[in-house]
C-alpha positions in Angstrom: 16.1 9.7 -23.1 16.9 13.1 -21.9 16.4 14.1 -18.2 14.0 16.9 -19.1 11.8 14.4 -20.9 11.9 11.5 -18.1 11.1 14.5 -15.3 8.1 15.9 -17.5 6.6 12.0 -17.6 7.2 11.5 -13.9 5.5 14.9 -13.2 2.7 14.4 -15.7 2.2 10.8 -14.0 1.8 12.0 -10.7 -0.8 14.5 -11.8 -2.9 11.5 -13.9 -2.8 9.6 -10.6 -4.1 12.3 -8.5 -6.9 12.7 -10.8 -7.4 9.4 -11.4 -7.6 8.7 -7.6 -10.2 11.5 -7.0 -12.5 9.9 -9.6 -12.1 6.6 -7.9 -12.9 7.7 -4.4 -16.3 8.5 -5.6 -17.1 5.5 -7.6 -16.1 3.3 -4.7 -18.4 5.1 -2.3 -21.1 4.5 -4.5 -20.2 0.9 -5.1 -20.0 0.8 -1.2 -23.5 2.2 -0.7 -25.3 0.2 -3.1 -23.9 -3.3 -1.7 -24.2 -2.1 2.0 -20.6 -2.7 2.4 -18.2 -0.7 4.6 -16.0 1.8 2.7 -12.9 0.0 4.2 -13.7 -3.5 2.6 -14.3 -1.6 -0.9 -10.6 -0.2 -0.6 -9.1 -3.2 0.7 -10.2 -5.7 -1.8 -10.4 -3.2 -4.9 -8.0 -0.3 -4.5 -5.3 -2.4 -2.6 -5.3 -5.1 -4.8 -5.1 -2.8 -7.9 -2.1 -0.8 -6.5 -0.5 -4.3 -5.7 -0.5 -5.7 -9.1 2.8 -3.5 -10.4 4.3 -5.1 -7.3 3.6 -8.4 -8.2 4.9 -8.0 -11.9 8.0 -6.4 -11.0 8.6 -8.9 -8.3 8.0 -11.9 -10.4 10.2 -10.5 -13.2 13.1 -9.5 -10.8 13.2 -13.1 -9.3 13.0 -14.7 -12.7 15.9 -12.4 -14.0 18.0 -13.5 -10.8 17.4 -10.4 -9.1 15.8 -11.2 -5.8 17.1 -8.1 -3.8 15.0 -5.8 -6.1 11.9 -7.8 -5.5 12.2 -8.1 -1.7 13.3 -4.4 -1.5 10.3 -3.5 -3.5 8.0 -5.1 -0.9 10.0 -3.7 2.3 10.3 -0.4 0.8 6.7 -0.1 -0.2 5.0 -1.2 3.0 7.5 1.3 4.8 6.5 3.9 2.8 2.5 2.9 3.5 2.9 2.9 7.1 4.9 6.3 7.5 4.8 8.6 4.7 1.4 7.6 3.2 -0.3 7.2 6.5 1.2 10.8 7.5 0.1 12.5 4.5 -3.2 11.0 4.9 -3.5 12.4 8.5 -2.2 16.1 7.5 -5.0 16.4 4.4 -7.7 15.1 7.2 -10.2 17.4 8.7 -9.6 16.2 12.4 -7.0 13.5 12.4 -8.2 9.7 11.2 -10.8 8.3 13.2 -9.7 4.6 14.1 -12.2 4.2 16.7 -14.1 0.8 14.9 -13.4 -2.7 16.4 -12.7 -4.1 13.0 -10.2 -1.4 12.2 -8.6 -1.7 15.8 -8.2 -5.7 15.2 -7.4 -5.2 11.6 -4.2 -2.7 12.9 -3.0 -6.0 14.8 -3.0 -8.0 11.9 -1.3 -5.5 9.8 1.6 -5.1 12.2 2.0 -8.7 12.6 1.8 -9.4 8.7 4.1 -6.4 8.0 6.8 -8.2 9.9 5.9 -11.8 9.0 8.1 -11.9 5.5 11.2 -10.9 7.9 10.6 -13.5 10.2 10.3 -16.3 7.1 13.7 -15.3 5.4 15.5 -15.4 8.6 17.2 -18.4 6.8 17.9 -16.4 3.6 15.5 -18.4 1.6 12.0 -17.6 0.8 10.7 -20.9 -0.2 7.3 -22.6 -1.5 6.6 -23.4 2.3 6.8 -19.7 3.2 4.8 -19.0 0.1 2.2 -21.2 1.0 2.3 -19.7 4.8 1.9 -15.9 3.3 -1.0 -16.9 1.4 -2.6 -18.9 3.8 -2.3 -16.0 5.9 -4.0 -13.6 3.5 -7.0 -15.9 3.3 -7.6 -16.3 7.1 -7.4 -12.6 7.4 -10.1 -12.2 4.5 -12.1 -15.0 6.3 -12.1 -13.1 9.8 -13.4 -9.8 7.6 -16.2 -11.4 6.4 -17.2 -13.9 9.2 -19.4 -11.2 11.0 -21.6 -9.0 8.8 -21.0 -6.0 11.1 -17.5 -6.2 9.8 -18.5 -5.3 6.1 -22.1 -4.3 6.4 -23.0 -0.5 6.7 -26.4 1.0 7.1 -26.5 4.6 5.3 -29.0 6.7 6.9 -28.8 9.9 5.5 -29.3 11.4 2.1 -25.4 12.3 1.9 -24.8 8.4 2.2 -27.7 7.3 0.5 -27.8 4.4 -2.1 -26.3 5.0 -5.8 -29.1 5.0 -8.3 -30.0 1.4 -8.7 -28.7 -1.8 -10.2 -27.7 0.4 -13.6 -25.9 3.0 -11.5 -24.2 0.1 -9.7 -23.0 -1.6 -13.0 -22.1 1.9 -14.5 -20.0 2.8 -11.3 -18.3 -1.1 -11.4 -17.2 -0.5 -15.2 -16.0 2.8 -14.2 -13.5 1.6 -11.4 -12.5 -1.1 -13.7 -11.2 1.4 -16.3 -9.9 3.9 -13.8 -8.2 1.0 -12.1 -6.4 0.0 -15.6 -5.3 3.8 -15.9 -3.9 4.0 -12.6 -2.0 0.9 -13.2 -0.6 2.6 -16.5 0.1 5.7 -14.9 1.8 4.3 -11.9 4.2 2.0 -14.2 5.1 5.3 -15.8 6.2 6.7 -12.4 8.3 3.5 -11.7 10.1 3.6 -15.1 10.8 7.1 -14.6 12.2 6.4 -11.2 14.4 3.6 -12.3 15.7 5.7 -15.0 16.6 8.1 -12.1 18.4 5.4 -10.3 20.5 3.9 -13.1 21.8 7.5 -14.0 22.8 7.7 -10.4 24.3 4.5 -9.9 22.5 3.3 -6.8 22.4 -0.3 -5.4 19.9 -2.8 -6.7 18.7 -3.2 -3.3 18.4 0.4 -2.6 16.5 0.8 -5.9 13.9 -1.5 -4.6 13.6 0.0 -1.1 13.8 3.6 -2.4 12.7 4.3 -5.9 10.7 1.0 -6.8 8.6 0.8 -3.6 7.9 4.5 -3.3 7.1 4.6 -7.0 4.4 1.9 -6.4 2.9 3.6 -3.5 2.0 6.5 -5.3 -1.4 5.5 -6.0 -1.8 4.5 -2.4 -0.8 7.9 -1.6 -3.0 9.9 -4.1 -6.1 7.9 -3.2 -5.4 8.5 0.6 -5.0 12.1 0.1 -8.4 12.7 -1.8 -10.3 10.2 0.7 -8.9 11.8 3.8 -9.9 15.5 2.3 -13.4 13.8 1.5 -13.5 12.9 5.8 -13.6 9.3 4.2 -11.4 7.9 6.7 -12.5 4.2 6.3 -11.1 4.3 2.5 -7.8 5.6 3.7 -7.5 3.0 6.4 -8.9 0.0 4.2 -6.3 1.0 1.3 -3.2 1.5 3.3 -3.7 -1.7 5.5 -5.0 -3.8 2.7 -1.7 -2.8 0.6 0.5 -3.5 3.3 -1.2 -7.1 3.8 -1.6 -8.0 0.3 2.1 -7.1 -0.5 3.5 -9.0 2.3 1.4 -11.9 1.8 -0.3 -12.5 -1.6 2.3 -10.7 -3.6 5.3 -12.0 -1.8 3.8 -15.5 -1.7 2.9 -15.9 -5.1 6.5 -14.8 -6.3 7.8 -17.6 -3.9 5.5 -20.4 -5.1 6.4 -19.6 -8.8 10.1 -18.6 -8.4 11.7 -19.4 -4.5 14.6 -17.2 -4.0 17.5 -16.6 -1.7 18.9 -13.3 -0.3 22.8 -14.1 0.4 23.5 -10.2 1.4 21.3 -8.6 4.1 23.1 -6.0 4.5 21.6 -3.4 2.5 18.1 -4.5 4.0 19.3 -3.9 7.5 18.3 -0.2 8.0 14.7 -0.9 6.1 13.9 -4.1 8.4 14.5 -2.2 11.4 12.6 1.0 10.6 10.2 -1.3 9.2 9.4 -2.9 12.5 9.3 0.3 14.2 6.9 1.8 11.6 4.8 -1.2 12.0 4.8 -0.7 16.0 4.1 3.0 15.8 1.3 3.1 13.5 -0.4 0.1 15.9 0.0 2.1 18.9 -1.2 5.4 17.1 -4.2 3.7 15.6 -5.1 2.0 19.0 -4.5 4.9 21.3 -7.1 7.6 21.5 -9.2 6.0 18.5 -7.6 8.5 16.1 -4.6 9.2 14.4 -3.3 12.6 15.3 -1.5 15.6 13.3 1.3 15.1 16.0 1.3 11.6 15.4 1.5 11.9 11.6 4.5 14.0 12.1 6.1 11.6 14.0 5.6 8.9 10.8 6.9 11.5 8.7 9.9 12.2 10.6 10.8 8.6 11.0 10.6 8.0 7.0 12.7 11.1 6.6 15.3 9.8 9.1 15.3 6.3 7.0 16.1 8.5 3.8 18.8 10.4 5.4 20.5 7.2 6.7 20.1 5.4 3.5 21.2 7.9 1.2 23.6 9.9 3.0 25.1 7.2 5.3 25.3 4.4 2.9 26.1 3.4 -0.5 
């Protein structure tokens, strides 16, 4: 396939993702209003799970084919992108920074930072076995249990007309079906982005670990990126934070845990992951600090996260391989 054709597919897929995300935001908010749930919960359990499905399929296939470096690189790279680039871009597109004053968001930020680093601790022995997989999956369900342990975590009263309930049960079902269709289309579009990016990496002769960290991880984060941009522009901060935190938590626990249960794997050479591991830990700490201080992620803090990701790219691309 020619470079022009692949670039065209890449750009077209990105545009489709943008349009689909804008439609998805409206339906998610409508469902949240009908159920009386906070948008954070809807984004966490619907958008984040759907956006993580490509990661799950790619990781399982990579490990079964004897390419665990690609699987681990995908998870580390994707979470790194979410905690730096995606969060930063969402802040830039927001009207006055991302509000994070909710007690639930504050505590979820702590969970997110810890869970983002957890796989790095479990794989210190160079293996991710079934026991590690169970630990990761149990961690996900413990966090989910905490979210639903108190009604104030997920219930929300909509008082104004703007936040009114969607038009009855039929309207709720219509939006639910619409969400499912949009999610399927998002998965197809995101896979086209990943396939295009993988073609670039093969043509440029980049190492497999770097492919996972930079190309596949970034490609799989595109749905989160577009969803966050659209949500931030609509001033739906809960959707942004729910999607970003949900993607990090689900990929680091449910996706990686499932992969470890199905096909435990070893990483014998951690050298390609050294920079990504350090930057991911730093990104987890910075995002936690920014969310908890001032009860808002400001434009300046978004710039810090963006510069961190740019510095990471410079180190990986120009100082290695």
